[in-house]
C-alpha positions in Angstrom: 4.3 86.0 29.8 5.4 89.7 29.3 9.1 90.4 29.8 8.4 92.8 32.9 6.9 89.7 34.3 9.2 87.3 33.6 11.9 86.2 36.8 15.3 86.6 37.3 16.9 83.4 37.4 20.1 83.2 40.2 22.1 80.6 40.6 24.7 79.4 43.1 26.9 75.8 43.8 24.8 76.1 47.5 23.2 78.8 49.7 26.2 81.1 49.4 24.2 82.9 46.5 21.8 84.1 48.9 23.9 86.8 49.9 23.7 88.0 46.7 19.9 87.7 46.4 19.4 89.3 49.5 21.1 92.4 47.8 19.1 91.9 44.4 15.4 91.9 46.9 16.7 95.2 48.3 17.5 96.9 44.7 14.6 95.2 43.1 11.8 94.5 45.4 9.1 93.9 43.4 10.9 91.1 40.8 10.2 88.0 41.0 13.2 85.5 41.3 13.8 81.8 40.7 17.1 80.5 43.0 18.6 77.4 42.5 21.4 75.6 44.7 23.5 73.2 42.8 23.9 71.6 46.2 24.1 68.3 45.3 27.5 68.9 42.9 28.9 71.5 45.5 31.5 72.6 46.5 32.0 74.3 42.9 35.6 76.1 44.5 37.2 72.5 44.7 36.2 71.1 41.7 37.7 71.2 38.2 36.6 73.8 35.5 35.0 71.5 32.8 32.4 70.5 35.7 31.7 74.0 37.0 31.0 74.8 33.1 28.8 71.4 33.0 26.9 72.5 35.8 26.3 76.1 34.7 24.9 75.3 31.5 22.6 72.6 32.8 21.1 74.9 35.3 21.0 77.9 32.5 19.1 75.7 29.9 16.7 74.6 33.2 16.0 78.0 34.1 15.0 79.0 30.4 13.0 76.3 29.7 11.2 76.0 32.7 10.8 79.4 33.6 11.7 81.7 31.1 13.7 83.9 32.8 14.6 87.3 31.5 18.0 88.3 33.3 20.6 85.5 34.8 22.6 86.2 37.6 25.9 83.8 38.1 25.6 84.0 41.9 29.3 82.5 42.5 32.1 83.4 41.8 33.8 79.9 41.0 31.3 79.4 38.2 31.8 83.2 37.1 35.3 82.7 36.5 35.0 79.1 34.8 31.6 79.7 32.7 30.2 83.0 32.4 32.4 83.7 29.1 30.6 80.6 27.5 27.5 81.3 28.8 27.3 84.9 27.0 28.5 82.9 24.0 25.9 80.5 23.8 22.9 83.2 25.0 24.0 86.2 23.3 20.4 87.5 23.8 20.2 86.8 27.4 21.5 89.6 29.8 23.8 87.6 32.3 25.4 88.9 35.4 28.5 87.5 37.0 30.2 88.4 40.6 34.0 88.6 41.0 35.9 89.4 44.2 35.5 93.1 44.8 39.1 94.2 44.4 38.3 97.1 42.5 36.7 98.3 45.5 38.8 97.3 47.5 41.7 99.0 45.8 39.9 102.3 45.9 38.9 102.1 49.8 42.3 101.1 51.0 44.7 103.8 52.7 47.2 101.4 53.5 47.1 100.1 50.0 47.1 96.1 51.2 44.3 94.3 51.2 43.5 90.8 51.9 41.8 88.6 49.7 39.7 85.2 50.9 38.3 83.0 47.9 38.4 79.3 46.7 41.1 78.1 45.5 39.0 77.7 41.9 38.8 81.5 41.7 42.2 82.3 42.7 43.6 80.0 40.1 41.1 81.1 37.1 42.5 83.1 34.0 39.8 85.5 35.2 40.8 86.2 38.5 44.4 86.4 37.1 43.4 89.0 34.5 41.7 91.3 36.8 44.6 91.2 39.4 46.6 92.2 36.6 44.0 95.3 35.8 45.1 96.6 38.8 48.5 96.2 39.3 50.3 99.5 40.9 46.9 100.2 42.5 47.2 97.8 45.7 49.1 95.4 47.0 46.7 92.1 47.3 47.4 89.2 49.8 45.4 86.2 48.3 44.0 83.1 50.3 42.4 79.9 49.1 40.3 78.7 51.9 39.4 75.5 51.7 36.4 74.0 52.8 35.3 77.4 54.2 32.5 77.7 51.8 31.2 73.9 53.0 31.2 74.8 56.2 29.6 77.4 56.2 26.9 75.5 53.6 26.8 72.5 56.4 26.3 75.9 59.3 29.0 74.0 61.2 29.6 76.9 63.5 32.6 75.0 64.7 34.2 74.5 61.6 33.6 77.9 60.2 35.2 79.2 63.6 38.6 77.3 62.9 38.6 77.6 59.2 38.1 81.3 59.8 40.7 81.8 62.6 43.3 79.3 60.4 43.1 81.5 57.2 43.1 85.2 58.7 45.8 84.1 60.8 47.6 83.0 57.2 47.8 86.6 55.7 47.7 89.1 58.8 48.5 91.6 60.1 45.5 93.6 60.0 45.2 97.5 61.4 45.8 100.9 60.0 49.4 100.7 59.8 51.4 101.1 56.6 52.3 97.8 57.2 48.8 96.1 57.6 45.6 95.3 55.8 43.1 97.3 56.4 40.3 95.6 54.0 39.5 92.0 53.1 37.8 90.7 50.1 34.9 88.6 51.0 35.6 86.9 47.4 32.8 83.4 47.9 29.5 84.8 48.2 29.2 82.2 50.8 31.6 84.3 52.9 29.2 86.7 54.0 27.4 84.7 55.9 31.0 84.6 58.3 31.3 88.4 58.3 30.5 88.7 62.2 33.3 86.1 62.8 35.9 87.4 60.5 35.1 90.9 61.8 35.7 90.0 65.1 39.0 88.1 64.1 40.6 91.1 61.5 39.0 94.0 63.9 36.7 96.8 63.6 38.8 99.1 61.3 39.3 96.9 58.9 36.9 97.0 56.0 35.1 93.5 54.5 34.2 94.2 51.0 31.7 92.0 49.0 30.0 91.8 45.7 26.1 91.8 46.6 25.5 95.3 46.0 27.5 96.0 42.9 25.8 92.9 41.6 22.4 94.1 42.5 23.3 97.5 41.2 24.2 95.9 37.8 21.3 93.8 37.3 19.1 97.0 37.8 20.7 98.7 35.3 20.5 95.5 32.7 16.8 95.6 33.3 16.3 99.1 32.7 18.1 99.3 29.5 16.3 96.4 28.5 13.2 97.9 29.2 12.3 95.1 31.5 12.1 96.1 35.1 8.8 94.7 36.7 6.5 97.7 37.8 5.1 95.4 40.2 5.1 96.2 44.2 5.7 92.8 45.4 8.2 90.4 44.2 8.5 86.6 44.9 11.2 83.9 45.6 11.2 80.2 44.1 14.1 77.7 45.6 15.2 74.7 44.0 17.9 72.3 45.1 19.8 69.8 43.5 20.6 68.2 46.4 20.0 68.7 50.4 16.9 71.1 50.0 16.7 71.3 54.0 19.7 73.3 54.0 18.5 76.0 51.5 15.5 76.2 53.7 17.1 76.6 56.1 19.6 78.9 55.5 17.1 81.2 53.9 14.9 80.9 56.8 17.8 81.8 59.1 19.3 84.7 56.9 16.4 85.9 54.5 13.7 85.1 56.9 12.0 83.6 54.2 10.2 80.7 54.6 9.7 79.2 51.6 9.5 75.5 50.7 12.6 74.0 48.4 11.9 71.9 45.5 14.3 69.1 44.6 15.7 69.4 41.3 16.6 66.2 39.3 19.1 68.0 37.3 
């Protein structure tokens, strides 16, 4: 298998990474993707760092051994914060792209200087997130909100629970708007949250910008592929789906949000 035809590995704790996969497929339509949902060990955002690191290594080893991936996208904010530096140390020849809450774009786009951040507790408490926050000191005021249970509700496609949790967490850090004392930007700091975008937008109001990481991750992945001369020349891409638990959730989510009717293989890893 030549480097250009090798697939790109993508993994998340569950279905949230589909929002990143959607952006990747738009940016790189000719690439082959292998997506792993670690739903049997979710939610990562409420697990300890040791567990997340272990699972990140198990999945990466599997993707390399079974699929000979040419690039890895860690499509999970929590796993990026906990494990990406260790993965890069272990696999220095493998290009690895992570996601982080889009604080930098939000700081550039806010006009009121106040930005809300919705993320998992694991992400907000990580050293990587704190370093990102510190690097933007003085550029904007960030109001942080840990959203326990929201990723899981979205994962289960529980509309009532998703609505209730979105209401709770957006109300906890308001107000929103275009006045100086209000937040005019809201960072969706978990890859699950873009799938609740319509609900969140209705709650915070149309003038508030909702900012996620999908498009920047896709652009960075393209840059790495081009730098390594491993960009696919094919005109037709593909996706293979795997899940460590609840494959029906991944199948339903891929069908609903990405219009992909692909089979999902259960992974015993």
